N, C-alpha and C positions, 0 to 999 in steps of 0.2 A: 432801404430801411428809413423809417420816419426820422427826420433830423433831430427831433426832440428826444427820441429813444436813444439815438446815437450819441447825443450830447450828454445824456444821463449816464451812459456807459454802464449798462447792467452787469457786465463781466467783473466790475469792481466790487459788487455787492457781497459776494461770499466772503471776501477778505474783511470787509467792513463789519459784517455780522459776527465774525469770529470772536471779537472781544465781548460783545453782549451775550452771546451764547455761552462762552466759557464762564463768565460771571454768574450766569443763571444756573449752569450745571453745578458749579461749586456751591451755590445756595441750596440747590436741591439736595446735595449730599449733606450739608450741614444743618439745613432747615433754619427758619421757615422759607418757603418758596411761595411767592405771590404771583398769581397768574396775570393780573393787570400790569404789574411791573414788567413781567416778561414780555408781554405783547407791546406795551408802550415803549419799552427800551428798544425793541426791534424797529418799531415805527419811527422813533426819533433818530435812530442810527441810519435808517433808510433815507430820511429827509436830509440829514447832515451830509451823508455821502453824495447824494445827488447834488446838494448845494455846492459841495467842494468841486465836483466835476463841472458843473455849470460855471462856477467862478473861475476855474482853471481855463476853460474854453474862452471865456470872456477876457480874462486878464492876460493870457499869453498873446491873444490877438491885439489887444490895445497896446501892449508893451512891445510888440514886434518880435515876439519870440517864436511865433508860428511862421515858419518860412520853408523854403525848399530843402533846407538841411535837416528838417525834422523827420524822424524815422517812423514814429508811431502812427496810429490812425489819424486821418485828416480831420481837423477840427471844424465845427459847423460855422462858427463866426468867421473864421479866416476864409473859408470856402464860399461864404455868402449864403449858405443854406438858412442861416438865422441871422437877423440883423443885430447889431450891438444893442439897439434900444430894446428889442424884444427879449434879448438874453438878460439884460439888466432887469427888466420887469419880472422875468422868471426867477431871477436870483432873489428879488425882494419877496415874491410870493412864497418861494421855498423856504426862505428864512423865517417868514411868519408861521408857516406850517410846522417847522422844526421847533420854534419857540413855543407854540401852543402845545404840541405833543410833549415837549420837555417839561413844561409847567404841570401838565397832567401826570406825567411820570413821577415827578418830585412829590406831587400831591398824594398820589397813592403810596409812594414810598414812606411818607411820613404821616399817613392817615389824615391828611389835610389839616395838620396842626402846625401852627407857626412856630418855628424853632430856629436856633442859630445854625444847626446842621442843614436845615432846609434852605436857609438864605445862602449858605456856603455852596450848596449844590446848584442853586439858581445862578450864582456868580460863575461857577464852573461851566454851566450851560451856556451862558453868554460868552465865556472865553472860548468854548468849542465852536460857537457860531462865528466868532471873530477869526478864529484860526482857520476855519474852512474857507473863509472869504479872503483873508489877508495873505494866503499862500502865494497868490500871483496878482492880487488886485491892490491898487492904491500905490502910495509912495513907498519905496523901499520894501517891496514884498519879501517876506522872510525866506521864501523858496528860492529867491535869486541871490541870497547871500549866505547860503550854506547851513541854514537852520531848519530845513525841512525835516531832516532825520530826527532831530531832537523833538520837534513837535509831534511827529508821527508816533514816536515812542511814548510820549506823555499822553496823547489823546487816544490812540488806538490801543495802547497797552495799559498803563496805570489807570488813567481816568475811566476808560471803557470797561475794563474788567473789574477793578476795585469799586468803581461807582455803582455798577450794576449789582455787584455782590452786596454792597452796603444797603442799597435801597430794598433789597430782599430781606436781609437779615438784621439790619441795624447794628451790625457788629463787624469788626475788622481786626485781624492780627497780622504780624509780619509775614506769616506763612503764605498768605494769599498774594504777597508781592511776587513770589516765584513764578506762578503761572501767568500773572499779569506781565511780568518782564518777558516771559517766553513769547507771548503774543505780540508784545511791543517790538521785540527783536525781529520776529518773522515779518511783521508789517513793515518795519524799517528796511528789512532785506529786499522786500518788493520794490520799495522806493529806490534803494541803492541800485538794484538791477535795472530799473527804468533809467536812472541817471547814468549808469554805465553804458547802456545802449545809446543814449543821446549825447554822450560826452563831446563828440566832435561838433555837433550843431550847437549845443549849449555854450561851448567855449567860444565859438565863432560869433554867437549872438550876444555874448556878455552875461549870460546866465551862470552865475557862480554857484553851482551846486557843490555839495561836499566832494563829489567825485572830481569835479573840475579843480577844486582847491587842493586835494591831496594827490591827484593823479590816478590813472587807471590801475597801475600796478598795486598801489596801496589799497585801492578800492576792492581788489580781489581778496586781499587778506582781511579787510574789514568785513566783507561778505561772509568769509569763512567764520569769523568771530561771531557774527550775528546768528548764523544757522546753528553752529555748534553750541553757542550760548543758550539758544532757545531749547535745544534738546536736553542740555545739562540741567537747566532750571526746572524743566518738567520732570526729569528723572529725580532730582533732589526733592521736589514736592511729593512725588509718589512714594519715595522712601520714608520721608518724615511723616507723611499722612497715610501710612500703609493700612489697607483693609484686606486686599485680596490680590493674588497674582494677576488678575484680569486688568488691574490698573496699568500694567506695563504693555498693554496691547498697542498703545500709540507708537511703540518702538518699531512696529511693522513699517512705519514710514521712513525709518532710518536709511534703508537702501535707496529710496528715491532721492533723499537729500544728498547722499554720497554721489549718486549719478549726476544730480543737478550741479553740485560743486565742481565735479570733473568737467562738465560742459562749460561752466563759467570760466574756469581756468584755461581751457583749451580753445574756446571759440573765438575766431577772428573773421571779419572785422567786428567791432562792438555792435554794429547794427544787427548782426546775425543772432544776438541774444534775445531778440523780440519774442520768439516762441516760448522762451523759458518764463516770461512774465506770467502768462496765464497759468502755466503749470505750477509755478511757485505759489500763486494766490490760491489755487484749488488745493494744493498740498497743505497749505496752512489751514484751510477750512476743514480738510479731511483729518488733520492732526487734532484740531479742536474737537471734532465729533468723536473720534476714537478715545481721546483723553477724557472727555466729559461724560460720554455715555457709560463708560466702564468705570467711572469714578465711584 
């Protein structure tokens, strides 16, 4: 595989797109729905996710976190397939593309009128850029001190879903927080699973993820909370915003999540959890589609 494609990690994109798609599905249901916002939100999400993956590759190598203890796919900078200098250049270019796409997205969302809300969204965009990079890059990256889960919930859940919805509709109520929380929880569950898989290597390397801080045993119950919390908030939204029995089709994913949780609680050693990562990411995407399409 081309090292740049490998570094971009295409398999992470369905999970990243989930928040943007869900916000757009909800806007389609409530009206209005803006096609330029939909397209540009997906493009911006694409650049931000690739940026995060490239920065992860670079940061973990520079900080010495990529070593023989790491379980996941081999990183390109650590392996020498891409130099640190070239990766840093790619990070700068991808940041610029994400910024340009984000500015256009905000412009279409607010009809290119200068407003306080538009400025706020621009600042949120800058925060998203910073969060994508700062996870493993620079001094005291937040991913190394247990704050990764919080940032994933905020940016993959609340900001991604609610921001997309607002750019479509110009409106927001507390009800939309429920699906946003669900996607935030599922996205955080993917990170938690990743950290559970890597707990031994992270602990030995000094990478203090939340799993390292609370221990693997509590991380299992935290995972249960995230998965069950996501399904409960989606169910609550469907009941409070009821139109048709078809809205509950997303519950067809419930047996998968039950099986997934059983594997998480029974699989040893932690490294053997690796196959569940892709399954959980795709299940999150499938849940988003089933929930959104039948909304």
